[in-house]
VOBA-1610 file (N, C-alpha, C; in pm, whole numbers, padded with zeros to 5 digits, always signed):
BEGIN
Unk-00498+02132+00624Unk-00326+02031+00570Unk-00211+02030+00553Unk-00177+01973+00615Unk+00021+01968+00648Unk+00051+01820+00594Unk+00146+01899+00484Unk+00187+01766+00367Unk+00364+01855+00414Unk+00466+01704+00476Unk+00593+01735+00508Unk+00694+01797+00328Unk+00668+01706+00282Unk+00679+01707+00113Unk+00683+01836+00066Unk+00542+01874+00054Unk+00467+01992-00034Unk+00594+02141+00060Unk+00602+02098+00150Unk+00657+02228+00264Unk+00820+02233+00245Unk+00878+02074+00214Unk+01020+02093+00150Unk+01040+02128+00021Unk+00945+02115-00060Unk+00988+02156-00207Unk+00964+02319-00219Unk+00844+02376-00124Unk+00833+02495-00152Unk+00973+02612-00066Unk+01017+02500+00044Unk+01161+02576+00087Unk+01269+02551+00000Unk+01302+02428-00014Unk+01380+02442-00147Unk+01351+02520-00273Unk+01233+02544-00342Unk+01200+02615-00454Unk+01234+02753-00475Unk+01200+02809-00263Unk+01251+03000-00240Unk+01394+02989-00245Unk+01483+02934-00205Unk+01609+02929-00141Unk+01703+02900-00317Unk+01588+02863-00443Unk+01695+02794-00566Unk+01695+02932-00589Unk+01868+02933-00651Unk+01874+03071-00758Unk+01777+03100-00897Unk+01707+02940-00909Unk+01608+02953-01074Unk+01524+03007-01074Unk+01452+03033-00956Unk+01315+03062-00883Unk+01219+03166-00992Unk+01278+03258-01038Unk+01240+03375-01114Unk+01217+03472-01075Unk+01177+03590-01107Unk+01134+03693-01051Unk+00949+03659-00954Unk+00874+03561-00987Unk+00751+03572-00933Unk+00747+03456-00864Unk+00817+03413-00756Unk+00807+03328-00695Unk+00666+03345-00566Unk+00590+03444-00566Unk+00438+03401-00537Unk+00336+03323-00627Unk+00373+03350-00760Unk+00274+03275-00850Unk+00267+03132-00845Unk+00430+03087-00787Unk+00440+02955-00850Unk+00344+02911-00700Unk+00363+02984-00585Unk+00337+02939-00445Unk+00192+02903-00452Unk+00123+02989-00501Unk-00025+03016-00497Unk-00083+02935-00602Unk+00016+02878-00701Unk-00055+02761-00775Unk+00002+02628-00748Unk+00079+02648-00659Unk+00119+02477-00667Unk-00004+02486-00508Unk-00012+02515-00432Unk-00117+02540-00296Unk-00269+02534-00359Unk-00324+02566-00477Unk-00427+02611-00533Unk-00501+02446-00588Unk-00351+02413-00636Unk-00411+02250-00705Unk-00389+02153-00616Unk-00283+02166-00519Unk-00317+02062-00441Unk-00467+02089-00323Unk-00512+02208-00310Unk-00671+02181-00251Unk-00745+02177-00290Unk-00750+02184-00447Unk-00838+02179-00600Unk-00848+02011-00603Unk-00713+01924-00596Unk-00719+01774-00622Unk-00737+01741-00431Unk-00741+01804-00292Unk-00811+01749-00199Unk-00942+01752-00185Unk-01020+01821-00308Unk-01150+01833-00245Unk-01215+01770-00428Unk-01112+01685-00519Unk-01157+01591-00588Unk-01176+01463-00516Unk-01029+01446-00454Unk-01024+01329-00381Unk-01141+01279-00256Unk-01158+01372-00201Unk-01259+01400-00107Unk-01432+01363-00163Unk-01451+01402-00248Unk-01541+01369-00334Unk-01582+01252-00415Unk-01470+01195-00458Unk-01456+01085-00479Unk-01461+00992-00402Unk-01430+00981-00283Unk-01427+00866-00170Unk-01586+00908-00127Unk-01650+01007-00109Unk-01762+00993-00043Unk-01888+00902-00128Unk-01800+00920-00272Unk-01932+00847-00370Unk-01905+00703-00431Unk-01761+00686-00385Unk-01759+00578-00432Unk-01773+00389-00331Unk-01804+00325-00393Unk-01814+00146-00308Unk-01711+00173-00241Unk-01675+00107-00127Unk-01624+00068-00052Unk-01550-00061-00133Unk-01392-00074-00159Unk-01338-00200-00284Unk-01350-00136-00357Unk-01382-00058-00461Unk-01394+00047-00571Unk-01264+00146-00610Unk-01194+00071-00743Unk-01055+00122-00742Unk-01107+00192-00854Unk-01008+00337-00839Unk-00998+00454-00929Unk-00865+00498-00959Unk-00811+00501-01081Unk-00687+00571-01102Unk-00678+00663-01163Unk-00561+00732-01155Unk-00523+00930-01198Unk-00419+00912-01249Unk-00398+00946-01381Unk-00282+01028-01431Unk-00252+01122-01356Unk-00100+01152-01364Unk-00062+01302-01298Unk+00099+01266-01322Unk+00122+01399-01386Unk+00241+01439-01435Unk+00367+01523-01288Unk+00492+01508-01303Unk+00534+01591-01201Unk+00579+01680-01237Unk+00641+01799-01191Unk+00662+01908-01287Unk+00800+01970-01192Unk+00904+02064-01267Unk+00969+02096-01197Unk+01006+02224-01245Unk+00964+02310-01091Unk+01021+02464-01103Unk+01104+02521-00985Unk+01207+02587-01127Unk+01309+02664-01069Unk+01438+02601-01003Unk+01416+02474-01063Unk+01538+02342-01084Unk+01477+02237-00968Unk+01384+02257-00904Unk+01308+02131-00780Unk+01230+02038-00853Unk+01231+01918-00825Unk+01115+01849-00838Unk+00993+01883-00764Unk+00869+01872-00817Unk+00807+01881-00732Unk+00728+01712-00740Unk+00717+01600-00644Unk+00686+01522-00662Unk+00524+01476-00639Unk+00417+01565-00750Unk+00297+01572-00747Unk+00222+01432-00744Unk+00280+01304-00770Unk+00198+01249-00763Unk+00255+01142-00644Unk+00359+01122-00535Unk+00371+01153-00403Unk+00258+01200-00342Unk+00262+01335-00316Unk+00200+01399-00276Unk+00032+01371-00296Unk-00022+01352-00415Unk-00208+01316-00425Unk-00178+01154-00396Unk-00113+01083-00387Unk-00082+00935-00296Unk-00137+01013-00143Unk-00044+01035-00118Unk-00097+01104+00060Unk-00206+01184+00063Unk-00220+01283+00030Unk-00360+01315+00001Unk-00456+01220+00033Unk-00482+01141-00100Unk-00558+01015-00150Unk-00587+00949-00010Unk-00476+00864+00075Unk-00491+00832+00159Unk-00530+00912+00282Unk-00459+01033+00330Unk-00596+01144+00419Unk-00705+01161+00425Unk-00776+01101+00262Unk-00939+01119+00266Unk-00998+00983+00247Unk-00929+00837+00293Unk-00982+00701+00303Unk-00927+00630+00214Unk-00881+00693+00118Unk-00825+00561+00033Unk-00676+00462+00059Unk-00684+00357-00031Unk-00572+00323+00026Unk-00465+00299-00103Unk-00327+00337-00128Unk-00300+00333-00279Unk-00265+00175-00293Unk-00308+00162-00383Unk-00279-00003-00451Unk-00116-00048-00510Unk-00110+00062-00634Unk+00038+00119-00711Unk+00028+00245-00748Unk+00136+00232-00737Unk+00186+00362-00868Unk+00265+00326-00975Unk+00201+00329-01072Unk+00286+00277-01225Unk+00372+00371-01256Unk+00460+00393-01337Unk+00570+00476-01373Unk+00505+00476-01565Unk+00436+00553-01591Unk+00368+00584-01742Unk+00506+00604-01825Unk+00584+00701-01803Unk+00687+00783-01861Unk+00758+00873-01827Unk+00880+00909-01836Unk+00965+00979-01818Unk+00902+01070-01951Unk+00935+01207-01852Unk+00865+01352-01975Unk+00988+01432-01929Unk+01032+01457-02059Unk+01086+01592-02125Unk+01084+01725-02054Unk+01177+01810-02006Unk+01141+01937-01944Unk+01088+02044-01979Unk+01032+02136-01942Unk+00958+02230-02070Unk+01083+02334-02122Unk+01034+02395-02214Unk+01094+02468-02336Unk+01154+02511-02232Unk+01090+02630-02131Unk+01159+02744-02067Unk+01258+02717-01975Unk+01281+02584-01948Unk+01315+02536-01806Unk+01439+02462-01832Unk+01513+02424-02019Unk+01534+02338-02101Unk+01737+02420-02031Unk+01734+02485-02040Unk+01855+02546-02037Unk+01888+02586-01879Unk+01766+02610-01791Unk+01830+02671-01675Unk+01805+02565-01554Unk+01780+02423-01594Unk+01785+02336-01491Unk+01875+02201-01546Unk+01971+02173-01424Unk+02061+02065-01457Unk+01983+01908-01520Unk+02057+01868-01604Unk+01993+01763-01651Unk+01935+01663-01595Unk+02000+01636-01435Unk+01980+01540-01367Unk+01876+01542-01338Unk+01768+01662-01316Unk+01607+01685-01268Unk+01510+01641-01370Unk+01467+01556-01344Unk+01337+01470-01467Unk+01232+01484-01403Unk+01109+01502-01523Unk+00966+01469-01442Unk+00979+01352-01527Unk+00818+01306-01462Unk+00770+01156-01427Unk+00632+01186-01495Unk+00519+01115-01555Unk+00460+01030-01590Unk+00376+00912-01514Unk+00278+00914-01408Unk+00266+00782-01369Unk+00074+00753-01388Unk+00050+00647-01307Unk-00067+00618-01328Unk-00042+00560-01152Unk-00202+00643-01055Unk-00176+00601-00926Unk-00324+00535-00969Unk-00287+00417-00894Unk-00374+00299-00814Unk-00456+00283-00705Unk-00606+00434-00658Unk-00654+00407-00556Unk-00724+00295-00521Unk-00793+00262-00384Unk-00901+00165-00343Unk-00996+00254-00252Unk-01062+00276-00264Unk-01177+00365-00166Unk-01216+00222-00048
//
């Protein structure tokens, strides 16, 4: 599965001076998350009736000062598996993780959204 936005995030994270001492751990975690969610979305689409709606709550994350657009990437993966994205609702703005508050510029934010998908 090739996702340009994920490749862009990983490149920006690698170039970031805030990436920490173990960047490989973040690469494995992020890649594994999207692989797992791809399997979940594939399985959901297989068992849902055409026209059925599913909603998924998703929170974005910030790693090394770079925002990972988890919601938009999952919407793209859902479309690859046959879903249509009906809506993306912003549920709330999220605060920064305690470990990152002193390292990350205040302009970098995260959010929690609801993805509304149609099979």
